[in-house]
C-alpha positions as a Markdown table, in Angstrom:
| # | Residue | x | y | z |
|---|---|---|---|---|
| 1 | Met | -14.0 | -11.6 | -12.0 |
| 2 | Leu | -12.2 | -8.5 | -11.2 |
| 3 | Arg | -8.7 | -8.3 | -9.1 |
| 4 | Leu | -9.2 | -5.6 | -6.7 |
| 5 | Phe | -7.1 | -3.8 | -3.8 |
| 6 | Ile | -7.7 | -1.1 | -1.3 |
| 7 | Ala | -5.1 | 1.4 | -0.9 |
| 8 | Val | -3.9 | 5.0 | -0.1 |
| 9 | Asp | -1.9 | 6.9 | -3.1 |
| 10 | Ile | 1.2 | 7.8 | -2.1 |
| 11 | Pro | 1.7 | 12.2 | -3.1 |
| 12 | Glu | 3.6 | 12.7 | -6.5 |
| 13 | Asp | 6.6 | 14.4 | -5.0 |
| 14 | Ile | 7.2 | 11.8 | -2.7 |
| 15 | Arg | 7.0 | 9.0 | -5.3 |
| 16 | Thr | 9.3 | 11.2 | -7.5 |
| 17 | Leu | 11.6 | 11.2 | -4.5 |
| 18 | Met | 11.8 | 7.1 | -4.8 |
| 19 | Cys | 12.1 | 6.7 | -8.1 |
| 20 | Gly | 13.6 | 3.4 | -8.9 |
| 21 | Met | 14.9 | 2.8 | -5.3 |
| 22 | Gly | 16.3 | -0.3 | -5.2 |
| 23 | Gly | 16.1 | -0.8 | -9.1 |
| 24 | Ser | 20.2 | -0.9 | -9.0 |
| 25 | Ile | 20.4 | -4.0 | -6.9 |
| 26 | Pro | 20.8 | -7.2 | -9.5 |
| 27 | Gly | 17.7 | -8.8 | -9.8 |
| 28 | Ala | 15.8 | -5.9 | -8.6 |
| 29 | Arg | 12.3 | -4.7 | -10.3 |
| 30 | Ala | 11.5 | -1.3 | -9.1 |
| 31 | Val | 7.8 | -0.6 | -8.9 |
| 32 | Pro | 6.5 | 1.6 | -11.2 |
| 33 | Thr | 6.8 | 5.1 | -10.2 |
| 34 | Asp | 3.2 | 5.9 | -11.2 |
| 35 | Gln | 2.5 | 2.1 | -9.1 |
| 36 | Leu | 3.7 | 3.0 | -5.7 |
| 37 | His | 1.1 | 3.4 | -2.9 |
| 38 | Leu | 0.0 | 1.7 | -0.1 |
| 39 | Thr | -2.2 | -1.2 | 0.4 |
| 40 | Leu | -4.5 | -1.5 | 2.8 |
| 41 | Lys | -6.5 | -4.5 | 1.8 |
| 42 | Phe | -5.6 | -7.2 | -1.3 |
| 43 | Leu | -8.9 | -8.6 | -1.9 |
| 44 | Gly | -7.7 | -10.3 | -5.0 |
| 45 | Asp | -10.0 | -12.0 | -7.7 |
| 46 | Thr | -13.4 | -10.7 | -7.1 |
| 47 | Asp | -17.1 | -11.4 | -7.9 |
| 48 | Ser | -17.6 | -8.3 | -9.9 |
| 49 | Gly | -21.3 | -8.7 | -8.8 |
| 50 | Leu | -19.7 | -7.4 | -5.8 |
| 51 | Leu | -18.7 | -4.4 | -6.6 |
| 52 | Pro | -21.6 | -2.0 | -5.6 |
| 53 | Asp | -21.9 | -3.7 | -1.9 |
| 54 | Ile | -18.1 | -3.3 | -1.8 |
| 55 | Lys | -18.4 | 0.4 | -2.4 |
| 56 | Glu | -21.1 | 1.0 | -0.6 |
| 57 | Ala | -19.5 | -0.9 | 2.7 |
| 58 | Leu | -16.0 | 1.6 | 1.6 |
| 59 | Gly | -18.3 | 4.5 | 1.4 |
| 60 | Asn | -19.6 | 4.1 | 4.8 |
| 61 | Ile | -16.1 | 4.5 | 6.7 |
| 62 | Glu | -15.7 | 7.5 | 8.7 |
| 63 | Cys | -11.7 | 8.2 | 9.4 |
| 64 | Pro | -10.4 | 11.6 | 9.5 |
| 65 | Pro | -7.3 | 12.9 | 7.6 |
| 66 | Phe | -3.9 | 12.2 | 8.9 |
| 67 | Lys | -0.5 | 12.7 | 8.7 |
| 68 | Ile | 2.2 | 10.5 | 7.7 |
| 69 | Cys | 5.9 | 10.0 | 6.0 |
| 70 | Leu | 7.7 | 6.9 | 4.7 |
| 71 | Lys | 10.8 | 6.3 | 7.1 |
| 72 | Arg | 12.9 | 3.5 | 7.0 |
| 73 | Val | 13.5 | 0.5 | 4.3 |
| 74 | Gly | 13.5 | -3.0 | 4.8 |
| 75 | His | 12.8 | -6.1 | 3.3 |
| 76 | Phe | 10.6 | -9.5 | 2.9 |
| 77 | Pro | 10.3 | -11.9 | 4.2 |
| 78 | Pro | 12.7 | -10.6 | 7.5 |
| 79 | Arg | 14.9 | -13.4 | 7.5 |
| 80 | Gly | 15.6 | -15.7 | 5.0 |
| 81 | Asn | 16.2 | -14.6 | 1.1 |
| 82 | Pro | 15.0 | -11.1 | 0.6 |
| 83 | Arg | 11.8 | -10.7 | -2.1 |
| 84 | Val | 10.2 | -7.2 | -1.4 |
| 85 | Leu | 12.2 | -3.9 | -0.6 |
| 86 | Trp | 9.8 | -1.7 | 1.3 |
| 87 | Ala | 9.9 | 1.8 | 2.8 |
| 88 | Gly | 7.9 | 2.1 | 6.4 |
| 89 | Ile | 5.5 | 4.0 | 7.5 |
| 90 | Asp | 5.7 | 6.6 | 10.2 |
| 91 | Pro | 3.5 | 6.4 | 12.3 |
| 92 | Ala | 1.6 | 3.6 | 11.7 |
| 93 | Met | -1.2 | 4.1 | 14.0 |
| 94 | Glu | -3.4 | 5.8 | 11.9 |
| 95 | Val | -2.7 | 3.9 | 9.1 |
| 96 | Thr | -3.5 | 0.4 | 11.1 |
| 97 | Ala | -7.0 | 2.0 | 12.5 |
| 98 | Leu | -7.9 | 2.8 | 9.1 |
| 99 | Arg | -6.8 | -0.6 | 7.3 |
| 100 | Asn | -8.8 | -1.9 | 10.5 |
| 101 | Lys | -11.9 | 0.1 | 9.4 |
| 102 | Val | -11.7 | -1.6 | 6.1 |
| 103 | Glu | -11.3 | -5.1 | 7.4 |
| 104 | Lys | -14.7 | -4.7 | 9.4 |
| 105 | Ala | -16.9 | -3.2 | 6.6 |
| 106 | Leu | -15.7 | -5.9 | 4.2 |
| 107 | Ala | -16.4 | -8.4 | 6.7 |
| 108 | Glu | -19.8 | -7.3 | 7.2 |
| 109 | Ile | -20.4 | -7.9 | 3.7 |
| 110 | Gly | -19.5 | -11.3 | 4.0 |
| 111 | Ile | -15.2 | -10.7 | 2.7 |
| 112 | Glu | -12.6 | -12.8 | 4.4 |
| 113 | Arg | -10.8 | -10.9 | 7.1 |
| 114 | Asp | -7.2 | -10.9 | 6.5 |
| 115 | His | -5.5 | -12.6 | 9.3 |
| 116 | Arg | -2.0 | -12.2 | 8.6 |
| 117 | Lys | -0.5 | -9.1 | 11.1 |
| 118 | Phe | -0.7 | -6.4 | 8.9 |
| 119 | Ser | 2.5 | -4.2 | 8.3 |
| 120 | Ala | 2.3 | -0.8 | 7.0 |
| 121 | His | 4.5 | -0.4 | 4.2 |
| 122 | Val | 4.8 | 0.7 | 0.3 |
| 123 | Thr | 7.0 | -1.8 | -1.9 |
| 124 | Leu | 9.6 | -0.3 | -3.3 |
| 125 | Ala | 10.8 | -3.5 | -5.8 |
| 126 | Arg | 10.5 | -7.0 | -6.2 |
| 127 | Leu | 13.5 | -9.5 | -5.8 |
| 128 | Lys | 14.4 | -12.4 | -7.8 |
| 129 | Asn | 17.6 | -14.5 | -6.5 |
| 130 | Ser | 19.2 | -11.0 | -5.6 |
| 131 | Pro | 22.5 | -11.1 | -3.4 |
| 132 | Leu | 22.2 | -10.4 | 0.0 |
| 133 | Asn | 25.2 | -8.6 | 0.4 |
| 134 | Arg | 23.7 | -6.0 | -2.5 |
| 135 | Val | 20.5 | -6.0 | -0.4 |
| 136 | Thr | 22.7 | -5.2 | 2.5 |
| 137 | Gln | 24.4 | -2.4 | 1.0 |
| 138 | Phe | 21.0 | -0.8 | -0.2 |
| 139 | Leu | 19.3 | -0.5 | 3.2 |
| 140 | Ala | 22.8 | 0.3 | 5.0 |
| 141 | Gly | 23.0 | 3.1 | 1.9 |
| 142 | Asn | 19.3 | 4.0 | 2.9 |
| 143 | Ser | 19.3 | 3.9 | 6.7 |
| 144 | Leu | 18.2 | 7.4 | 7.0 |
| 145 | Phe | 16.0 | 7.3 | 4.6 |
| 146 | Glu | 12.6 | 9.6 | 5.0 |
| 147 | Thr | 10.2 | 11.3 | 3.2 |
| 148 | Pro | 8.3 | 14.7 | 3.9 |
| 149 | Thr | 5.4 | 14.5 | 6.1 |
| 150 | Phe | 2.2 | 14.6 | 3.8 |
| 151 | Thr | -1.6 | 14.7 | 5.0 |
| 152 | Val | -3.7 | 11.1 | 3.9 |
| 153 | Arg | -6.8 | 12.7 | 2.9 |
| 154 | Glu | -8.6 | 9.5 | 0.7 |
| 155 | Phe | -8.3 | 6.0 | 0.1 |
| 156 | Leu | -8.8 | 4.0 | -3.0 |
| 157 | Leu | -10.5 | 0.9 | -4.6 |
| 158 | Tyr | -8.4 | -0.3 | -7.3 |
| 159 | Ser | -8.6 | -2.7 | -10.2 |
| 160 | Ser | -5.4 | -4.2 | -11.1 |
| 161 | Ser | -5.0 | -6.2 | -15.0 |
| 162 | Leu | -1.6 | -8.3 | -15.2 |
| 163 | Ser | 0.1 | -8.2 | -18.3 |
| 164 | Ala | 3.3 | -9.1 | -19.9 |
| 165 | Lys | 4.6 | -5.3 | -18.8 |
| 166 | Gly | 3.3 | -5.8 | -15.2 |
| 167 | Ala | 0.0 | -4.7 | -14.0 |
| 168 | Val | -2.4 | -2.3 | -14.9 |
| 169 | His | -3.9 | -0.2 | -11.8 |
| 170 | Thr | -7.2 | 1.1 | -12.5 |
| 171 | Val | -9.2 | 3.4 | -10.2 |
| 172 | Leu | -12.5 | 2.0 | -9.7 |
| 173 | Ala | -13.9 | 4.7 | -6.6 |
| 174 | Thr | -12.2 | 6.9 | -4.2 |
| 175 | Phe | -13.5 | 7.3 | -0.4 |
| 176 | Pro | -12.5 | 10.5 | 1.2 |
| 177 | Leu | -11.5 | 10.7 | 4.8 |
| 178 | Thr | -14.1 | 13.3 | 6.8 |
| 179 | His | -14.2 | 14.1 | 10.4 |
| 180 | Ser | -17.1 | 13.1 | 12.0 |
| 181 | Gln | -20.3 | 15.4 | 12.0 |
| 182 | Ile | -20.4 | 15.8 | 15.8 |
| 183 | Glu | -22.5 | 18.1 | 17.2 |
| 184 | Glu | -20.9 | 20.4 | 19.7 |
């Protein structure tokens, strides 16, 4: 079994800007800078025999490159005790379109679609019993958060191994975004 997810990597200069965001909140564990990414689909534990089919399905996705930035911060769940701090994506429509293509391609090989509403974001920190007033202060202090725009040119298939020191992510395949080959 492999623990798999599909994601868009965040450029190194943008990850550096976000280094440690939210980590100063009591009970917060900031996502390591090298693991900041935008998850398109989390597959979880998956039979390793499906890996060739998954790679083939993802390799057939056609989507042009697009530009986004990270903008605004928030938390999940939106009501109740916050457990995750996130940075939003702007504009989100291209990311959502790519995510929908991933869902469709994988559904065609028998992988169940995620029926939850997709909310394009980058997880900044995980929270455990963090004081609500400190989370609110973080949100207010970062209300104008916005990164430079960057171009998404690929998405990746990752495996994730859990260890005592946290998750270790390994790239299994890279899928470039390309313009359709339409004759004019």
